[in-house]
Every structure is written in C-alpha cells, then in structure tokens.
N, C-alpha and C positions, 0 to 999 in steps of 0.2 A: 617510553621514549627517554633518551638521555638528555639531561639538561646541564648546561654550563652557564653559570651566572643567570639562571632563570630562562635562558634561551635554548630552544631545542637544537640538538646536534643531529645531523643527517648521517645515518650509518652508511659507510662506503664513500664518504666525502671528507677530504682533508679539511683541517681547521687550524686556526692560530689562536694561541692563548698566551698572554704575557710575553709576546715576542717570539714564542716558540711555535714552529710549524710542525703540526702532527700529520702523518700520512693518512691516506684514505682508509687504510685497513687498521688503524690504531685502535679504534673502539672494539673491533672484533678480537684483536690479538692481545690487548692489555688485560691485566688482572683487575679485580674489583678494587684492590688496594691502590693500584696505579691510578685508576680513575678517581678514587676518593682523594688521592694526594693532590690532585689539581681541581678538586671540588666538583667533579662530575657526579651527578646523582641520577638515579633511575626513578621515573614516575610512570605509573601505568597509564597507558593511553585512555582518555575518557571514553566511556561506552557511548556509542552513537545510537541515538534513538532510531527506531524503524521509520524510514522515510515515507513509508506508505501511510503512516499515521501522524507524523510530525514534520513541520517545516524545518529544513536544514539540519535534520537529525537532532534537534533541540527538544528535549522532553518538556521544556517550559513553553514550547510553541506548538501546541497541538493543532491539527487541521480541524476545520469546521465539522461538527458532528451531524447537524441537521441541515436540510435544504434551506436556502434563503431566497425569498423573492426580492429582486434588486430594486432599488429606488435611486433617483438622481440626487444631486446635491440639495435640492429643495424638498426631498421626501416624496416626490411624485413617483408613481409606479413606472417601471421601465418595461418595454415590450420587445419581443424578438423582432429584429429587422429583416425584411424581405425585399427582394429586388422588384421594383415596379417598372415593367417594360411597356407601359401603355403608350409612352412616347418613345419610339425606338431611337430617336436622335438624342434623347435626354433621359436615359434610364436613371432612376433614383432609388435610394433605400427609403422604405416607409415602415411604420409600425405595423405589426400583424395583430391578431387578436390573442396571441399567446404571450403570457407574462414571461419575462426574463428571470430564470431561476438558476442560481449557482448551486450545484449539487454537493451535498455533504457526504461524509464517510458512510453514514448509514445507507444512503442510496447506493453508493459504490459497492459496499459489501453485500447488500441484498442482490444486486445485479450479478455479482460474482457467484453467489450461492445458487441463483437460478440457472446460471450458465453451467455450473458444475453439475447440477441436478439433471439438466437436459442432456448434457454430454454422457452422463452415466446411464441414463435411461435409453438413449438413442439406439444403442446396439441391440436392444431387445424390443424396441417399438414394433418391429415387424411381427412379433408374436402376438401382440395386442391386436393388431390389425387382422392377423390370421384368425384370431379368436372371434372377432366381431364379424368378419366376412364369411368364415367357413365353420365356425364353432369348433375349432381345434383347440384343445386344452393348452393352457400355458403351464409349463413345468412348475412344480411347487417351489423349487429353489429360485426360479426366475421371479415368480410372483412374490415370494418372500423378500427377495433382494429389492425389487421395485418398490414394494411398500415401505421397506426400511429407508430407502433413499428419499422417497416422498415424505416420510415422517421426519427425517433429519432436516430436510429443506424447510418444512413447516416450523419445526422447533427453532432452527436458526433464524428464520424470518421474524418469529415472535421475539426471540432474545435480542436480535439486532434492534428492532423497534423499541424495545424496553430499555436499551442501554442509555445511560445518562452521562457517561464519561467515555473518553477515548480508551482509558484503561479497561473498562468493562467490555468494550468492543474487542480489544486485543485479546482478552482473557477467554473469549468464547472458543469452544472446541469445534474447529471447522473440518474435522476429519469425517469422511463419509464412509458408509459401509462398503464392503467389497463382496463380490459374488463368491459364493462357496462352491 
C-alpha cells in the first residue's frame, strides 16, 4: 500500500498534499521518482492470518484449540437451555442435563475430516451393501481407495487430537486420496 506521511493512500482516489490536489489516477500514472519527491512510500500489505484459525486475521489472536465447558461469573457450571412448555401460558427456558460447551478448533477440524471422509466414501457405499447382501465382490481399486480414505481419516483424527498449537493444526496435510 502507498503511504503519505504514514497514512494510507487509496489507489484511484484523489488526494491533497501541501495544498496541491492530485487526481484520482496520479498514483497509477506517476513514476517512482515523482512519488518519492513528495514522500510517498510503498509498504507491503500485512499478511492476514487465516480467519478459520485466528480472530480478525491476527496471528496473535488464535481461536480456541480445545473445547471448553462454560461456567458463569461465579464459576458454576452452565447448562444448555431448553424451552419448558409445561405451562402453555407461561413458557420458560430451563436448564437441561447437557453441559454448555463452546467447541474449539480441534472439534471443528475433526468434524470437517469426518464429513469429507463420508462424502468420499458415499459414492461407493452401494458396493459395500451389495457385497454384504449378495456377496458380489468389491473391485480392488474401490476397496483400496476406501481403505486409503479411512486410513487418512484415522491419521488426521489422531494428529488433530495431538495438536497443541493452532500452528500444528494448520500444518497438517488435509488432502485425501483420490480414486485411481
């Protein structure tokens, strides 16, 4: 991004400097020497961290890795609220028997891996059913593919559970095998 006196300049927008009005296309049309003459500098845009793993794209603000059971201000456990309609004229929210849990990145990534695995296996599931019901062989390439997908899922679930930092979670290889 271009900076003038430490302030960003928008490309395609006119600006004024020391009483001189510069047109909207000046940054695109001017030379580096012309920009330098009025102290315009170029600074690379900061790299934004992946919003799937960091709040507001800030690498110093990672999202929560592990699940957290929530507590109130006094440290008492919080419970999932459900609607109690026992008095139809006065329905109220009451605590259920289920603890209130805020899910972390590990949970989200594990669910994503399971969903991908199920999606990849779904189009050959009928062959497994056919094998169970009528003893028709599953083609070798399909059986090999299915086992590779299942192995990758298991490998990723183990690696996700073992991750101790967001960086370790990001570094995992989430690519799945393809059918040959």
